C-alpha positions, 0 to 999 in steps of 0.5 A, a space after each residue: 541746739 546749743 545748751 547753756 548750763 545755768 544756775 537759778 534761784 527761786 526766791 519767795 517772800 513772806 506773802 508767797 510771791 516769787 522774785 523775777 529779774 529782767 536783764 538789760 536789753 531784754 524783755 523776759 523776766 526770769 530767776 536771778 542767776 546765771 552761767 557757771 564759770 570754769 571750776 565753779 560748783 552750782 552752789 558757788 555760781 549761785 552765791 556769786 550771781 546772787 551777790 553780783 545781781 542783787 547785792 545780798 548773800 544766800 543764807 539757805 539753799 535747797 536743791 530743786 533739781 535739774 531742769 531744761 527749757 528753751 533759752 529766753 534771750 538766746 535764739 537757737 539755744 536751750 538752757 540746762 538749769 540747776 534750780 535752787 530755793 534760796 533765802 536771802 540775808 536782806 532785801 535784794 537790790 538791782 545791780 550788775 546787768 539787772 535792769 528791773 526786778 518784780 514780785 509776782 504772784 505765782 498763781 496769777 502772774 498777769 501779763 508779764 513776759 516770763 522766760 520759758 523756765 520760769 513760766 513752765 517750771 519755776 511757777 510750779 515750785 513757787 506755788 508749793 514752797 
């Protein structure tokens, strides 16, 4: 299985809801973030991806460790993700390849399709943050 190295942002609001996004042409919601570019540190990639996808800057970053999961949108691949709990400097807006965003209750996400990393790892972080 091919491994894709990514960074992903765990963003919660004042009500404890978790921000998830869906990229154009896909069905699963996941964390904002993406692949690292050559020479980028994980934090640099995170800041770039958040600015591109949500049009806001990151004001605080806390590492949540390295996690793996089956890739949601690329069959036969897995993701190796550096997760970060982040604070944003404003209200996120969809941009770039993001088609839809939603704020979900991490305790009761409903019937929304979630990427494996979000479903199996991120929800737990959001429940305690």
